[in-house]
N, C-alpha and C positions, 0 to 999 in steps of 0.2 A: 282415614286419618283425620279428616275434617271433623268427624263426630267426637273423637278423643280431644281434639284441640278445644272444641266448644265446651266439653265437660270440664276440662282442666281450667279454662278461663272462667267458667261459672263458679267452680270451687274456690279459685283464688279470689274472685270478686266477693263471694259470700264471706270468706275468711277476713278480707280487708274491711268489709262493712262491720263485721263482728268486732274487730280490733278497734275501729273508730268508735263504735258504740261503747265498748268497755272503757276506752280512754275518757270518753265524755262522762260516763257514770262515775269513774274514779275521780275525775276533776270535780264533779258536783258533790260527791259524797265525802271525799277525802280532803278537799280543799278548805280554806278558811271560810268559804261561803257558809258552811255549816258549823263553824267553830262555836263552842260554848264556853261560859266562864270557867277558867282554870286551864283551858287549852293554850299552848304556847305557839308562837308564830315567828317566822323570819320574813322580814320585808326588805328587799334589796333597795327599792327606790319608791318613796311615797308619792312622787309626782307621776310615775308611769302607771296610768290606770289600766293598761293592758296586762300588766304583771299582777298576778294573783299572789297574795301571801301564801307561804307554805306552812302547814301545820307540822310541828316537830315535837319530839319528846322534850319536855321542859329541861332536861339535863344536857341537851345538845347545846354546844357553845354558840351556834348560830341562832338559837331561839332567844332573842333579846326582848321579845314582847310577850305579854300574857293577856288573855281576854279577861278583863275585870267584870264587864257588864255586856250583855247582848240585849239590844232593844229591837223590837219589831215595829213596823208601821211608822217609821220616821221619827221616833222619839229622840230626845236630846240626852247626851251623856250627863251624868251628875257633875256638879261644879267641882272641878279638880284639874289635875295635870295630865289627863288622858290624851293619848293620840287617838285618832278616830279613823275608821273606815266605814263608808256608807255604801250600801249596795242598791242597785236600781229598784229592786223589789221592795225596798223600804227597811231592810235590816241594817242595823248599825252596830259596829263593834267598838267598845270603849276599851282601849288598850293601855296597860301599865307596863312599866319595865319589869322584865324577868331577869333579876340580877341577885348576886350574893354580896355580902360585905366583903370588901377587898377587890371586887371587880372594877375594871375601868372600861369606859366606853369612848369610842371615836364616833364622829359624826353627830354628836349630841346637839350641836348648835346649827347643823345643816338643816335648811328648810325642806330638803328633798331626800337626801340619802338616808338609807336605813342605818340603824345603830349597829355598831360592830364592837364585840368584846376584844380588847387588845391588852397587852402588858401595860402596866401603869407607867413603865419607863419609856414606852413607845412615844415618840414625838406626836403621833396622831391622837393620843389620848386627850380627851376633853374634860372628863370628870372621873372622879374616883368615888365609889360607893363606900361610905364610912359606917353607916348604921341603917338597919331596917327595923322599924317598929310596927308591929301588927296590933290591931285592936283600937287604933286611934287614927284620926286624920288631922290632928292638931300639929302641924309641922313646926311651929314655933316652939312649943313645949317639947316635942319629941327630939328636936335637934339642938336644944339649948346648951347641952353639955358637951357637944361634939366639937373638938378643937379644929379650927380652920374651916368650918363648914361654910359653904356658899349659900346653902338654903336647903329646904326640904321639898320633895315632890309629894304632893298630897293626893291620895286616892280614897274617896269616901266608901266605895264598894269594890272589893272588900276593904274595910278600913285599914289603910296602910300608909306609912310615911317612909320615904327613902331619903336619907340625909346624904348629901353629896358635897365634895370639895374638889379643889384642883388636884390633879394627880401629881405625885412626886416624880421628878424627872431624873433623880439620881439612883 
């Protein structure tokens, strides 16, 4: 019986090592670590460096950010309103909002919490997305005709302006 126990323990050990290896490969390949421009992400907390952003389908409600630019070797994001994630190996992701006209976001003014799409009537809503203009990063011109606009978020790459206002509470 001792021989069978040794064999079973060995098989279980090999299986566990295999699962750990697969989890690590999945983490490295499927995580934001390898995200490219156009990939969408969910970040729960910007301050928690242990938490890795999750790559999601851009249509997922939790995917509130999109990679605008990926830089290697410690480059700087273009001048704009990007959120940034820098990795130890030198890669940097320049992130823009992944929103549609009519979306509202909570945690927009939080220095640490990730953005959350909420109903515009939700008391947690900070901003309402009024207009999205692609092909320009001139926020003043793009948002000039939007009533009640607070301002525009400017992203040079890809050239996009997101015009935002205070959400309606009624």
